[in-house]
C-alpha positions as a Markdown table, in Angstrom:
| # | Residue | x | y | z |
|---|---|---|---|---|
| 1 | Met | -0.1 | 0.0 | -0.2 |
| 2 | Ser | 1.3 | 3.4 | -0.7 |
| 3 | Asp | 2.1 | 6.1 | 2.0 |
| 4 | Pro | 0.2 | 9.3 | 0.9 |
| 5 | Ser | 3.1 | 11.4 | 2.5 |
| 6 | Asn | 5.6 | 9.9 | 0.1 |
| 7 | Pro | 4.1 | 10.3 | -3.5 |
| 8 | Pro | 5.3 | 7.7 | -5.9 |
| 9 | Thr | 8.3 | 8.5 | -8.1 |
| 10 | Asp | 10.2 | 6.8 | -10.8 |
| 11 | Arg | 13.6 | 5.7 | -9.5 |
| 12 | Gln | 16.6 | 5.2 | -11.9 |
| 13 | Pro | 18.9 | 2.2 | -11.0 |
| 14 | Ser | 21.7 | 3.1 | -8.7 |
| 15 | Ser | 24.9 | 4.2 | -10.3 |
| 16 | Pro | 27.5 | 1.5 | -9.9 |
| 17 | Thr | 30.3 | 4.0 | -8.9 |
| 18 | Thr | 28.3 | 6.0 | -6.3 |
| 19 | Gly | 25.5 | 3.7 | -5.1 |
| 20 | Ala | 23.2 | 6.8 | -5.1 |
| 21 | Ser | 19.8 | 6.6 | -7.0 |
| 22 | Arg | 18.3 | 9.5 | -9.1 |
| 23 | Ile | 14.8 | 10.4 | -8.3 |
| 24 | Glu | 12.5 | 11.9 | -10.9 |
| 25 | Pro | 8.9 | 12.8 | -10.3 |
| 26 | Arg | 6.4 | 11.0 | -12.3 |
| 27 | Glu | 4.7 | 12.8 | -15.3 |
| 28 | Thr | 1.2 | 13.9 | -14.0 |
| 29 | Gly | 0.2 | 16.7 | -16.3 |
| 30 | Arg | 1.1 | 20.4 | -16.8 |
| 31 | Ser | 2.1 | 22.4 | -13.7 |
| 32 | Leu | -0.4 | 25.0 | -12.7 |
| 33 | Arg | 2.6 | 27.0 | -11.1 |
| 34 | Thr | 4.9 | 28.7 | -13.7 |
| 35 | Asp | 7.5 | 31.4 | -13.5 |
| 36 | Arg | 4.8 | 33.9 | -14.4 |
| 37 | Gly | 2.2 | 33.0 | -11.9 |
| 38 | Leu | -0.1 | 30.4 | -10.5 |
| 39 | Thr | -3.4 | 29.3 | -11.9 |
| 40 | His | -6.1 | 28.4 | -9.3 |
| 41 | Ile | -9.0 | 26.3 | -10.4 |
| 42 | Ala | -12.0 | 26.7 | -8.3 |
| 43 | Asp | -13.7 | 23.5 | -6.6 |
| 44 | Thr | -17.0 | 24.4 | -8.7 |
| 45 | Val | -15.2 | 24.3 | -11.9 |
| 46 | Val | -13.8 | 20.7 | -11.2 |
| 47 | Ala | -17.2 | 19.8 | -10.1 |
| 48 | Lys | -19.0 | 20.9 | -13.2 |
| 49 | Ile | -16.4 | 19.1 | -15.4 |
| 50 | Ala | -17.0 | 16.0 | -13.4 |
| 51 | Gly | -20.7 | 16.3 | -13.2 |
| 52 | Arg | -20.9 | 16.6 | -17.0 |
| 53 | Ala | -18.5 | 14.0 | -17.8 |
| 54 | Thr | -20.4 | 11.6 | -15.6 |
| 55 | Arg | -23.5 | 12.3 | -17.4 |
| 56 | Glu | -22.0 | 11.6 | -20.7 |
| 57 | Ile | -21.8 | 7.8 | -19.9 |
| 58 | Glu | -24.7 | 5.6 | -20.9 |
| 59 | Gly | -26.2 | 3.8 | -17.9 |
| 60 | Val | -26.2 | 7.0 | -15.4 |
| 61 | Gln | -29.8 | 7.7 | -15.2 |
| 62 | Ala | -29.4 | 10.5 | -12.3 |
| 63 | Met | -26.8 | 12.0 | -10.0 |
| 64 | Gly | -27.2 | 12.7 | -6.4 |
| 65 | Lys | -28.7 | 10.9 | -3.2 |
| 66 | Gly | -32.3 | 10.6 | -2.7 |
| 67 | Met | -33.3 | 13.9 | -1.2 |
| 68 | Ala | -30.9 | 15.9 | -3.4 |
| 69 | Arg | -32.4 | 14.3 | -6.6 |
| 70 | Thr | -35.9 | 15.0 | -5.4 |
| 71 | Leu | -35.3 | 18.7 | -4.8 |
| 72 | Gly | -33.3 | 18.9 | -8.0 |
| 73 | Ala | -36.1 | 17.6 | -10.0 |
| 74 | Ile | -38.4 | 20.2 | -8.3 |
| 75 | Arg | -35.9 | 22.8 | -9.0 |
| 76 | Ala | -35.5 | 21.9 | -12.7 |
| 77 | Arg | -39.5 | 22.1 | -13.1 |
| 78 | Val | -39.6 | 25.7 | -11.6 |
| 79 | Pro | -38.9 | 28.5 | -14.1 |
| 80 | Gly | -35.5 | 29.8 | -13.4 |
| 81 | Gly | -34.9 | 27.2 | -10.9 |
| 82 | Gly | -32.0 | 25.3 | -12.8 |
| 83 | Gly | -33.6 | 24.5 | -16.1 |
| 84 | Ala | -34.2 | 21.2 | -17.7 |
| 85 | Glu | -30.5 | 19.9 | -17.1 |
| 86 | Gly | -30.6 | 20.8 | -13.3 |
| 87 | Asp | -27.6 | 21.3 | -11.2 |
| 88 | Val | -24.6 | 20.0 | -13.0 |
| 89 | Thr | -22.7 | 19.5 | -9.7 |
| 90 | Gln | -25.5 | 17.6 | -8.0 |
| 91 | Gly | -24.0 | 14.3 | -6.8 |
| 92 | Val | -20.5 | 15.6 | -7.0 |
| 93 | Thr | -18.0 | 16.4 | -4.2 |
| 94 | Val | -14.4 | 17.7 | -4.9 |
| 95 | Glu | -11.3 | 18.6 | -3.1 |
| 96 | Val | -8.9 | 20.6 | -5.2 |
| 97 | Gly | -5.3 | 21.3 | -4.3 |
| 98 | Glu | -2.6 | 23.1 | -6.2 |
| 99 | Arg | -1.8 | 20.2 | -8.5 |
| 100 | Gln | -4.3 | 17.4 | -7.6 |
| 101 | Thr | -7.8 | 16.8 | -7.1 |
| 102 | Ala | -10.0 | 13.9 | -5.6 |
| 103 | Ile | -13.6 | 13.4 | -6.7 |
| 104 | Asp | -16.6 | 11.6 | -5.1 |
| 105 | Ile | -19.7 | 10.9 | -7.2 |
| 106 | Asp | -23.1 | 9.6 | -6.4 |
| 107 | Ile | -25.2 | 8.1 | -9.2 |
| 108 | Val | -28.2 | 6.1 | -10.0 |
| 109 | Thr | -27.7 | 3.5 | -12.8 |
| 110 | His | -30.3 | 1.7 | -15.1 |
| 111 | Tyr | -31.5 | -1.5 | -14.2 |
| 112 | Gly | -29.9 | -4.4 | -16.3 |
| 113 | Met | -26.7 | -2.6 | -17.0 |
| 114 | Ser | -23.4 | -3.7 | -15.5 |
| 115 | Ile | -22.8 | -1.4 | -12.5 |
| 116 | Ala | -18.9 | -2.3 | -12.8 |
| 117 | Glu | -18.7 | -1.4 | -16.5 |
| 118 | Val | -20.9 | 1.8 | -15.9 |
| 119 | Thr | -18.8 | 3.1 | -13.0 |
| 120 | Glu | -15.4 | 2.2 | -14.7 |
| 121 | Ala | -16.5 | 4.2 | -17.7 |
| 122 | Val | -17.6 | 7.1 | -15.5 |
| 123 | Arg | -14.1 | 7.0 | -13.6 |
| 124 | Ala | -12.2 | 6.8 | -17.0 |
| 125 | Asn | -14.2 | 9.7 | -18.5 |
| 126 | Val | -14.1 | 11.9 | -15.4 |
| 127 | Ile | -10.3 | 11.5 | -15.1 |
| 128 | Asp | -9.8 | 12.0 | -19.0 |
| 129 | Arg | -11.9 | 15.1 | -19.0 |
| 130 | Ile | -10.5 | 16.8 | -15.8 |
| 131 | Glu | -6.8 | 16.1 | -16.5 |
| 132 | Ser | -7.0 | 17.4 | -20.1 |
| 133 | Met | -9.0 | 20.5 | -19.3 |
| 134 | Thr | -7.3 | 21.5 | -16.1 |
| 135 | Gly | -3.9 | 20.0 | -15.9 |
| 136 | Leu | -4.8 | 18.6 | -12.4 |
| 137 | Glu | -3.8 | 15.0 | -11.6 |
| 138 | Val | -6.9 | 13.0 | -10.5 |
| 139 | Thr | -5.8 | 11.0 | -7.5 |
| 140 | Glu | -8.9 | 9.2 | -7.0 |
| 141 | Val | -12.7 | 9.0 | -8.3 |
| 142 | Asn | -14.9 | 7.4 | -5.8 |
| 143 | Ile | -18.3 | 6.4 | -6.9 |
| 144 | Thr | -21.5 | 5.4 | -5.0 |
| 145 | Val | -24.4 | 3.9 | -6.8 |
| 146 | Asp | -27.2 | 5.1 | -4.6 |
| 147 | Asp | -30.2 | 3.5 | -6.5 |
| 148 | Leu | -31.2 | 1.6 | -9.5 |
| 149 | Tyr | -33.6 | 3.1 | -12.0 |
| 150 | Leu | -36.5 | 0.7 | -12.9 |
| 151 | Glu | -38.6 | 1.7 | -16.0 |
| 152 | Ser | -41.5 | 0.1 | -14.4 |
| 153 | Glu | -41.3 | 2.4 | -11.3 |
| 154 | Ala | -41.2 | 5.5 | -13.6 |
| 155 | Ser | -44.1 | 4.5 | -15.8 |
| 156 | Gly | -46.2 | 3.5 | -12.8 |
| 157 | Arg | -45.9 | 6.8 | -11.3 |
| 158 | Glu | -47.2 | 8.7 | -14.5 |
| 159 | Gly | -50.7 | 7.0 | -14.9 |
| 160 | Ala | -53.3 | 5.8 | -12.4 |
| 161 | Arg | -53.5 | 2.3 | -11.5 |
| 162 | Val | -57.1 | 2.4 | -11.6 |
| 163 | Glu | -60.0 | 4.4 | -13.2 |
């Protein structure tokens, strides 16, 4: 298991004459600190990228935990309350550092789809989008599947059971 206080590095073999090893940092993307200044990326920016990247994956029906989804659905129906797309960051929590970010995502998947495949696709897409758009290294993407979407539950709510 890795020690978070000692980030992984690529070590060169010891020199036969000195016995010393040369340590070089792993390539993790562009540095956000340059000779000309520091670029800070707000948590909300990373959360929006993660939310949008998650919704791009087939099998993700909704995002957020039960009550948050319910309130989000209500907000989306109210004029000026969030639009048809709702809150892009719903179900996304991020921690952003100077060079790294960690992301937690809550989703609902469609019944019948492989949860393992959906979550791996989400994880890969979120990492790709965030690293390519921000230059931050994504250290982890934790995904919680809070519910399964059943077509029968959705259609059952729309019409009355009896006349």
